[in-house]
C-alpha positions as a Markdown table, in Angstrom:
| # | Residue | x | y | z |
|---|---|---|---|---|
| 1 | Met | 6.6 | -9.9 | 15.9 |
| 2 | Glu | 6.4 | -6.8 | 18.0 |
| 3 | Leu | 9.0 | -3.8 | 17.2 |
| 4 | Asp | 10.4 | -1.8 | 20.3 |
| 5 | Phe | 10.8 | 1.7 | 20.3 |
| 6 | Ser | 13.9 | 1.3 | 23.0 |
| 7 | Lys | 15.8 | -0.2 | 20.6 |
| 8 | Gln | 15.6 | 3.0 | 18.2 |
| 9 | Ile | 19.2 | 4.7 | 18.0 |
| 10 | Gln | 19.9 | 8.7 | 18.4 |
| 11 | Ala | 21.3 | 9.9 | 15.2 |
| 12 | Gly | 23.5 | 12.4 | 15.3 |
| 13 | Arg | 23.8 | 13.4 | 18.5 |
| 14 | Ser | 27.5 | 12.9 | 19.5 |
| 15 | Gly | 28.8 | 13.2 | 23.5 |
| 16 | Pro | 26.9 | 12.3 | 26.5 |
| 17 | Lys | 22.9 | 12.0 | 26.8 |
| 18 | Ser | 21.1 | 15.1 | 27.7 |
| 19 | Ala | 18.2 | 15.1 | 30.1 |
| 20 | Ala | 15.9 | 15.4 | 27.0 |
| 21 | Gln | 17.5 | 12.3 | 26.0 |
| 22 | Thr | 16.3 | 10.2 | 29.2 |
| 23 | Pro | 14.7 | 6.9 | 27.8 |
| 24 | Ala | 10.3 | 6.7 | 29.2 |
| 25 | Glu | 10.1 | 3.4 | 32.0 |
| 26 | Lys | 10.1 | 0.5 | 30.6 |
| 27 | Glu | 6.2 | 0.0 | 31.3 |
| 28 | Glu | 6.2 | 3.3 | 28.9 |
| 29 | Gln | 8.1 | 2.0 | 26.0 |
| 30 | Lys | 5.3 | 1.6 | 23.1 |
| 31 | Arg | 5.5 | -1.8 | 20.7 |
| 32 | Gly | 4.5 | -1.3 | 17.6 |
| 33 | Ser | 3.2 | -4.3 | 15.0 |
| 34 | Ser | 5.2 | -6.2 | 12.3 |
| 35 | Val | 2.5 | -5.3 | 9.7 |
| 36 | Asn | 4.6 | -1.5 | 8.9 |
| 37 | Glu | 7.7 | -0.9 | 8.0 |
| 38 | Pro | 10.5 | -1.5 | 10.9 |
| 39 | Gly | 10.1 | 0.5 | 13.8 |
| 40 | Ser | 7.5 | 2.6 | 12.4 |
| 41 | Ala | 4.3 | 1.4 | 14.3 |
| 42 | Ala | 2.5 | 3.1 | 11.8 |
| 43 | Gly | -0.6 | 1.2 | 11.4 |
| 44 | Ala | -1.0 | -0.1 | 15.3 |
| 45 | Ile | -1.7 | 3.4 | 16.4 |
| 46 | Thr | -5.0 | 4.6 | 16.8 |
| 47 | Phe | -5.6 | 8.0 | 17.5 |
| 48 | Ser | -8.3 | 9.3 | 20.3 |
| 49 | Glu | -11.3 | 11.3 | 19.4 |
| 50 | Lys | -9.8 | 14.6 | 21.4 |
| 51 | Val | -6.3 | 13.7 | 19.9 |
| 52 | Thr | -7.7 | 14.0 | 16.6 |
| 53 | Val | -10.1 | 16.9 | 17.0 |
| 54 | Ser | -7.4 | 18.7 | 18.5 |
| 55 | Leu | -4.9 | 18.5 | 15.5 |
| 56 | Gln | -8.4 | 18.9 | 13.3 |
| 57 | Asn | -8.2 | 22.3 | 15.1 |
| 58 | Lys | -4.9 | 23.2 | 15.0 |
| 59 | Val | -5.0 | 22.6 | 11.0 |
| 60 | Lys | -7.8 | 25.0 | 11.0 |
| 61 | Glu | -6.4 | 27.8 | 12.9 |
| 62 | His | -2.9 | 27.0 | 11.1 |
| 63 | Asn | -4.6 | 27.1 | 7.3 |
| 64 | Ala | -6.3 | 30.5 | 8.3 |
| 65 | Lys | -3.2 | 32.5 | 8.8 |
| 66 | Ser | -0.6 | 30.3 | 6.5 |
| 67 | Asp | 0.3 | 30.1 | 2.9 |
| 68 | Lys | 1.9 | 26.8 | 3.6 |
| 69 | Lys | -1.2 | 24.5 | 4.4 |
| 70 | Ala | -0.9 | 21.9 | 6.2 |
| 71 | Thr | -3.3 | 18.9 | 6.8 |
| 72 | Leu | -4.8 | 16.6 | 9.2 |
| 73 | Gly | -2.7 | 13.9 | 7.9 |
| 74 | Met | 0.6 | 16.0 | 8.2 |
| 75 | Leu | -0.2 | 16.2 | 12.3 |
| 76 | Lys | -0.9 | 12.7 | 12.6 |
| 77 | Lys | 2.1 | 11.9 | 11.0 |
| 78 | Ile | 3.8 | 14.1 | 13.3 |
| 79 | Tyr | 2.2 | 13.4 | 16.2 |
| 80 | Arg | 3.3 | 10.1 | 15.9 |
| 81 | Arg | 6.9 | 10.5 | 15.5 |
| 82 | Gly | 6.8 | 12.6 | 18.6 |
| 83 | Ala | 5.2 | 9.8 | 20.5 |
| 84 | Gly | 7.1 | 7.3 | 19.1 |
| 85 | Ala | 10.4 | 9.2 | 20.2 |
| 86 | Phe | 9.2 | 9.6 | 23.6 |
| 87 | Ser | 9.7 | 6.0 | 24.4 |
| 88 | Thr | 13.7 | 6.7 | 24.0 |
| 89 | Ser | 14.3 | 10.2 | 24.6 |
| 90 | His | 12.3 | 12.8 | 26.4 |
| 91 | Arg | 12.5 | 15.0 | 30.0 |
| 92 | Pro | 11.4 | 13.8 | 32.7 |
| 93 | Gly | 8.4 | 15.1 | 34.1 |
| 94 | Gln | 6.3 | 15.1 | 30.5 |
| 95 | Thr | 4.2 | 12.8 | 29.2 |
| 96 | Arg | 4.0 | 10.8 | 25.8 |
| 97 | Gly | 1.0 | 13.1 | 25.1 |
| 98 | Ser | 3.2 | 16.2 | 25.6 |
| 99 | Trp | 6.4 | 14.9 | 23.8 |
| 100 | Ala | 4.1 | 14.2 | 20.7 |
| 101 | Met | 2.1 | 17.8 | 20.7 |
| 102 | Ala | 5.4 | 19.7 | 21.4 |
| 103 | Arg | 6.7 | 18.1 | 18.2 |
| 104 | Val | 3.3 | 18.9 | 16.6 |
| 105 | Asn | 3.9 | 23.0 | 17.3 |
| 106 | Met | 7.4 | 22.8 | 16.4 |
| 107 | Phe | 6.0 | 21.2 | 13.0 |
| 108 | Leu | 4.0 | 24.4 | 12.5 |
| 109 | Lys | 5.9 | 26.6 | 13.5 |
| 110 | Met | 8.2 | 25.6 | 10.6 |
| 111 | Met | 5.2 | 25.6 | 8.5 |
| 112 | Ser | 4.2 | 29.4 | 9.3 |
| 113 | Gly | 8.0 | 30.0 | 8.3 |
| 114 | Gly | 8.8 | 30.4 | 12.0 |
| 115 | Asn | 12.8 | 30.0 | 13.2 |
| 116 | Val | 13.2 | 26.2 | 13.7 |
| 117 | Lys | 16.7 | 24.0 | 14.5 |
| 118 | Asp | 18.5 | 22.3 | 11.9 |
| 119 | Ser | 17.6 | 19.2 | 13.3 |
| 120 | Tyr | 14.4 | 20.0 | 13.8 |
| 121 | Arg | 13.9 | 20.7 | 10.0 |
| 122 | Lys | 16.3 | 17.6 | 8.9 |
| 123 | Ala | 13.8 | 15.6 | 11.0 |
| 124 | Asp | 10.4 | 16.7 | 9.6 |
| 125 | Gln | 11.3 | 18.4 | 6.7 |
| 126 | Asp | 10.1 | 14.8 | 4.3 |
| 127 | Val | 6.5 | 15.6 | 5.7 |
| 128 | Ala | 6.0 | 19.0 | 4.8 |
| 129 | Asn | 7.3 | 18.5 | 1.1 |
| 130 | Ala | 5.2 | 15.0 | 1.1 |
| 131 | Ser | 1.8 | 14.2 | -0.7 |
| 132 | Glu | -1.2 | 12.7 | 1.4 |
| 133 | Glu | -0.5 | 9.5 | -0.2 |
| 134 | Glu | 3.2 | 10.1 | 0.2 |
| 135 | Ile | 2.7 | 10.7 | 4.2 |
| 136 | Ser | 1.4 | 7.3 | 4.8 |
| 137 | Asn | 4.5 | 5.9 | 3.6 |
| 138 | Leu | 6.8 | 7.9 | 5.4 |
| 139 | Thr | 8.9 | 6.3 | 8.7 |
| 140 | Ile | 7.9 | 6.8 | 12.0 |
| 141 | Asp | 11.1 | 6.8 | 13.7 |
| 142 | Ser | 12.6 | 10.1 | 13.2 |
| 143 | Met | 14.3 | 11.2 | 16.2 |
| 144 | Phe | 14.2 | 14.9 | 17.8 |
| 145 | Asp | 14.3 | 15.7 | 21.3 |
| 146 | Asp | 15.8 | 19.1 | 21.7 |
| 147 | Tyr | 12.3 | 21.0 | 23.2 |
| 148 | Ser | 12.1 | 24.4 | 24.8 |
| 149 | Lys | 10.8 | 24.4 | 28.5 |
| 150 | Val | 8.1 | 27.1 | 26.7 |
| 151 | Glu | 7.7 | 24.9 | 24.1 |
| 152 | Leu | 6.8 | 21.7 | 26.8 |
| 153 | Ala | 4.8 | 23.8 | 28.5 |
| 154 | Leu | 2.6 | 25.3 | 25.6 |
| 155 | Ala | 2.5 | 21.7 | 24.6 |
| 156 | Lys | 0.9 | 20.5 | 28.2 |
| 157 | Ile | -1.7 | 23.9 | 28.1 |
| 158 | Asp | -2.8 | 21.9 | 24.4 |
| 159 | Leu | -3.8 | 19.0 | 26.2 |
| 160 | Leu | -5.4 | 20.9 | 29.2 |
| 161 | Ala | -7.3 | 22.9 | 26.9 |
| 162 | Ser | -8.4 | 19.6 | 25.0 |
| 163 | Lys | -9.4 | 17.9 | 27.7 |
| 164 | Ile | -7.3 | 15.2 | 26.9 |
| 165 | Ser | -6.0 | 12.6 | 29.6 |
| 166 | Asn | -3.0 | 10.8 | 30.1 |
| 167 | Thr | -4.6 | 7.3 | 29.4 |
| 168 | Glu | -5.9 | 8.3 | 26.1 |
| 169 | Ile | -3.3 | 10.1 | 24.2 |
| 170 | Leu | -2.8 | 6.9 | 21.9 |
| 171 | Glu | -3.8 | 3.4 | 22.2 |
| 172 | Tyr | -1.5 | 0.4 | 20.9 |
| 173 | Ser | -3.5 | -2.4 | 19.4 |
| 174 | Gln | -1.6 | -6.0 | 18.4 |
| 175 | Ser | -4.6 | -6.6 | 15.8 |
| 176 | Glu | -3.4 | -6.8 | 12.2 |
| 177 | Asp | -6.7 | -4.7 | 11.1 |
| 178 | Trp | -5.6 | -1.5 | 12.2 |
| 179 | Glu | -7.9 | 0.8 | 10.2 |
| 180 | Cys | -8.4 | 3.9 | 12.6 |
| 181 | Glu | -12.0 | 4.4 | 12.7 |
| 182 | Thr | -12.6 | 8.2 | 15.4 |
| 183 | Gln | -16.3 | 8.4 | 16.7 |
| 184 | Ala | -16.4 | 11.9 | 13.5 |
| 185 | Glu | -15.8 | 9.2 | 10.8 |
| 186 | Lys | -18.5 | 7.0 | 12.2 |
| 187 | Glu | -20.7 | 9.8 | 12.4 |
| 188 | Ser | -19.9 | 11.4 | 9.1 |
| 189 | Leu | -18.7 | 8.4 | 6.4 |
| 190 | Asn | -21.6 | 5.8 | 4.2 |
| 191 | Lys | -24.0 | 8.7 | 4.7 |
| 192 | Ile | -25.3 | 9.7 | 1.3 |
| 193 | Phe | -26.3 | 13.3 | 0.8 |
| 194 | Arg | -27.4 | 15.5 | -2.3 |
| 195 | Leu | -25.4 | 17.2 | -4.8 |
| 196 | Pro | -26.3 | 21.0 | -5.6 |
| 197 | Ser | -28.1 | 21.7 | -8.4 |
| 198 | Gly | -26.1 | 21.7 | -11.9 |
| 199 | Ser | -23.7 | 18.7 | -10.4 |
| 200 | Asn | -23.1 | 16.0 | -13.1 |
| 201 | Lys | -24.3 | 13.5 | -10.5 |
| 202 | Lys | -27.2 | 13.5 | -8.1 |
| 203 | Phe | -25.8 | 12.1 | -4.7 |
| 204 | Gly | -22.3 | 12.0 | -3.1 |
| 205 | Val | -20.7 | 9.8 | 0.2 |
| 206 | Tyr | -17.7 | 9.6 | 1.7 |
| 207 | Val | -16.1 | 6.1 | 2.0 |
| 208 | Lys | -12.8 | 4.7 | 3.1 |
| 209 | Asn | -11.6 | 3.0 | 0.0 |
| 210 | Asp | -9.4 | -0.2 | 0.1 |
| 211 | Lys | -6.3 | 1.9 | 0.8 |
| 212 | Gly | -8.0 | 3.3 | 4.0 |
| 213 | Asn | -8.4 | 6.6 | 2.9 |
| 214 | Val | -11.1 | 8.5 | 3.0 |
| 215 | Val | -12.7 | 9.6 | -0.8 |
| 216 | Lys | -15.7 | 11.1 | -2.3 |
| 217 | Val | -17.9 | 9.0 | -4.2 |
| 218 | Thr | -20.4 | 10.3 | -6.2 |
| 219 | Phe | -22.9 | 8.8 | -8.1 |
| 220 | Gly | -27.0 | 8.8 | -10.2 |
| 221 | Asp | -28.1 | 10.9 | -12.4 |
| 222 | Pro | -29.5 | 14.1 | -11.6 |
| 223 | Asn | -32.4 | 13.9 | -14.6 |
| 224 | Met | -33.1 | 10.6 | -13.9 |
| 225 | Glu | -36.0 | 9.5 | -10.7 |
| 226 | Ile | -35.3 | 6.6 | -8.5 |
| 227 | Lys | -38.6 | 4.6 | -8.9 |
| 228 | Arg | -37.6 | 1.2 | -7.1 |
| 229 | Asp | -41.2 | 0.7 | -5.7 |
| 230 | Asp | -42.2 | -0.2 | -9.6 |
| 231 | Pro | -41.3 | -3.7 | -9.9 |
| 232 | Glu | -40.3 | -3.5 | -13.4 |
| 233 | Arg | -38.1 | -0.3 | -13.4 |
| 234 | Arg | -36.1 | -1.5 | -10.2 |
| 235 | Lys | -35.6 | -5.1 | -12.3 |
| 236 | Ser | -34.4 | -3.2 | -15.2 |
| 237 | Phe | -32.1 | -1.2 | -13.3 |
| 238 | Arg | -30.5 | -4.0 | -11.1 |
| 239 | Ala | -30.1 | -5.9 | -13.9 |
| 240 | Arg | -28.2 | -3.8 | -16.4 |
| 241 | His | -26.0 | -2.8 | -13.4 |
| 242 | Gln | -25.3 | -6.3 | -11.9 |
| 243 | Cys | -26.7 | -5.4 | -8.5 |
| 244 | Asp | -27.3 | -8.4 | -7.7 |
| 245 | Ser | -24.4 | -10.8 | -8.7 |
| 246 | Asn | -21.6 | -8.0 | -8.9 |
| 247 | Pro | -22.6 | -4.5 | -6.9 |
| 248 | Gly | -18.8 | -4.1 | -6.5 |
| 249 | Pro | -16.9 | -2.2 | -3.2 |
| 250 | Lys | -18.7 | 0.4 | -0.9 |
| 251 | Trp | -15.5 | 2.8 | -3.0 |
| 252 | Lys | -17.2 | 2.9 | -6.2 |
| 253 | Ala | -20.3 | 4.2 | -7.7 |
| 254 | Arg | -22.4 | 1.1 | -8.9 |
| 255 | Tyr | -22.1 | 0.2 | -4.9 |
| 256 | Trp | -24.3 | 3.3 | -4.2 |
| 257 | Ser | -26.7 | 3.2 | -6.7 |
| 258 | Cys | -27.7 | -0.1 | -6.9 |
| 259 | Arg | -28.4 | 0.3 | -3.0 |
| 260 | Gln | -30.3 | 3.5 | -4.0 |
| 261 | Trp | -32.3 | 0.9 | -6.3 |
| 262 | Arg | -32.8 | -2.1 | -3.2 |
| 263 | Ser | -36.5 | -3.1 | -2.3 |
| 264 | Gly | -38.3 | -2.1 | 0.9 |
| 265 | Asp | -36.5 | 0.7 | 1.9 |
| 266 | Lys | -36.8 | 5.0 | 1.1 |
| 267 | Val | -34.7 | 6.2 | -0.9 |
| 268 | Glu | -31.1 | 7.4 | 1.0 |
| 269 | Gly | -30.2 | 11.2 | 0.7 |
| 270 | Glu | -32.2 | 12.9 | 3.0 |
| 271 | Leu | -29.5 | 15.7 | 3.8 |
| 272 | Glu | -29.5 | 18.9 | 1.4 |
| 273 | Ser | -26.0 | 18.9 | 1.2 |
| 274 | Asp | -22.7 | 17.7 | 3.3 |
| 275 | Ala | -22.2 | 20.6 | 5.3 |
| 276 | Ser | -23.3 | 18.7 | 8.6 |
| 277 | Leu | -20.6 | 16.4 | 7.8 |
| 278 | Ile | -17.7 | 18.6 | 7.4 |
| 279 | Glu | -18.7 | 19.9 | 10.5 |
| 280 | Ile | -18.4 | 16.9 | 12.2 |
| 281 | Asn | -15.4 | 15.8 | 10.5 |
| 282 | Gln | -12.8 | 18.7 | 9.2 |
| 283 | Glu | -11.1 | 16.3 | 7.2 |
| 284 | Leu | -13.7 | 15.6 | 4.8 |
| 285 | Ile | -12.7 | 19.3 | 3.3 |
| 286 | Asp | -9.5 | 17.8 | 1.7 |
| 287 | Val | -11.0 | 14.4 | 0.3 |
| 288 | Glu | -10.6 | 13.6 | -3.2 |
| 289 | Ile | -13.4 | 12.2 | -5.6 |
| 290 | Ser | -13.2 | 9.1 | -6.6 |
| 291 | Thr | -13.5 | 8.4 | -10.3 |
| 292 | Glu | -13.7 | 4.6 | -10.1 |
| 293 | Glu | -17.2 | 3.9 | -11.4 |
| 294 | Tyr | -17.3 | 0.6 | -11.9 |
| 295 | Glu | -15.0 | -2.5 | -12.6 |
């Protein structure tokens, strides 16, 4: 079953439609997936790498100047709302990307304490007040269409500066396996690194858990050497931790401890810290440390 953005209703706007309420052409009216809440298309949207990097940079710039912090999860939710609203309500001459980015800029203006219209504040205040866990459960179809020409021009400048083309703004997939995986994630997740001296664990790794959230898993006794080349030590460790019968999922410490005690491979963890991973993927800065070690 597909969900059509063109069926959304503009709430709270009486009278004739303005130029900003022009529906997109039929071929541009993107559809979502029935996997999520009706009308949300939340899981059907995959961000291109350039869009993700652009939003990451906006988070960094905003947080450096504002006491009320934004996160990448917030901006992705806002971008999705703008992209979805484009199908039913936008100014002629605008692209889905400029409509979405204008909404992101409006959101950051509100977060910084700037003047925004009450209609906008009502539209996205839920995201501003939500935790990261709550954001994923918020609906996508929250309409707003009253951007100024200046705001739309600035949004287009953002897209040009990030070299984002109209064809890579968003990609919609019909697959129910909607986990988003950017190039940054590919280069930074599942990479073992060493933790600083004095930590209660020896290694760390960023992974996605069963909810699709990125978490930091720490594991390994910092006072214990990994002598997996010793058959007896390796056999003893793997038996104690059920490595061959129940290593567990990769968002738990046992999985990675067992991985370090495999035979035939060198111990992983050549990275002296996670600094290079965070440089690749700044979203890692805000992730939680997983406390799930064993079942």
